[in-house]
C-alpha positions in Angstrom: 100.9 57.3 73.3 100.3 54.3 75.5 97.7 54.2 78.2 100.4 53.8 80.9 102.1 57.0 79.9 98.9 58.9 79.7 98.0 57.7 83.2 101.5 58.7 84.5 101.2 62.2 83.0 97.7 62.8 84.4 98.9 61.7 88.0 101.7 64.3 87.7 99.3 67.2 86.7 96.7 66.1 89.2 99.0 66.4 92.3 98.6 69.2 94.8 100.5 72.5 94.4 104.0 72.4 95.6 105.0 72.9 99.3 105.6 76.6 100.2 107.7 77.9 103.0 105.5 79.1 105.8 108.1 81.7 106.9 108.6 83.4 103.5 105.1 84.8 103.3 104.6 86.8 106.4 106.8 88.6 108.9 104.5 87.6 111.8 105.4 83.9 111.3 109.0 84.7 111.3 108.8 86.2 114.7 107.7 82.7 116.0 110.9 81.3 114.8 112.7 81.9 118.1 114.6 79.5 120.2 112.4 80.4 123.3 109.2 79.3 121.5 109.7 75.6 122.3 106.0 74.6 121.6 106.3 76.0 118.1 109.6 74.3 117.5 108.5 71.0 118.6 106.2 70.9 115.4 109.4 70.5 113.4 110.7 67.5 115.3 109.9 63.9 114.8 108.6 61.7 117.7 112.2 60.5 118.2 113.5 64.1 118.5 115.1 64.5 115.1 114.8 67.7 113.0 112.4 67.2 110.1 114.0 67.7 106.7 112.9 70.6 104.5 111.4 68.3 102.0 108.9 67.1 104.6 108.4 70.4 106.5 108.1 72.4 103.3 110.5 75.2 104.4 112.9 76.8 102.0 116.6 76.3 102.5 117.3 79.7 104.1 114.6 79.3 106.7 115.4 75.6 107.2 118.9 76.7 108.3 117.4 79.3 110.7 115.0 76.7 112.0 117.7 74.1 112.7 119.8 76.8 114.5 116.9 77.8 116.7 116.2 74.1 117.5 119.8 73.5 118.5 120.0 76.7 120.6 116.7 75.6 122.3 118.3 72.2 123.0 121.4 73.8 124.6 119.1 76.0 126.7 117.3 72.7 127.8 113.9 73.8 126.4 113.7 70.9 124.1 115.1 67.4 124.9 117.9 66.0 122.6 116.1 62.7 122.3 112.6 61.4 123.0 111.9 60.3 126.6 112.1 56.4 127.0 109.2 54.8 128.7 
């Protein structure tokens, strides 16, 4: 086996453990997933106001859908802005 392939295989094994959903583990975190908790939901938005994808936030598909629903509901209630403020 070539040195290049060995290096590539070593890099793959060396990486951190996969991302895990923070909502799947505990029920207490799931209670934070509420549209009224705007400060918590802002952690899942970019600085431009977009919803972070699940590959970056690390949430599973089920909780990503719930998270985006909560964010959208919070935007309708005017707790979170639709876009970032322009200065």
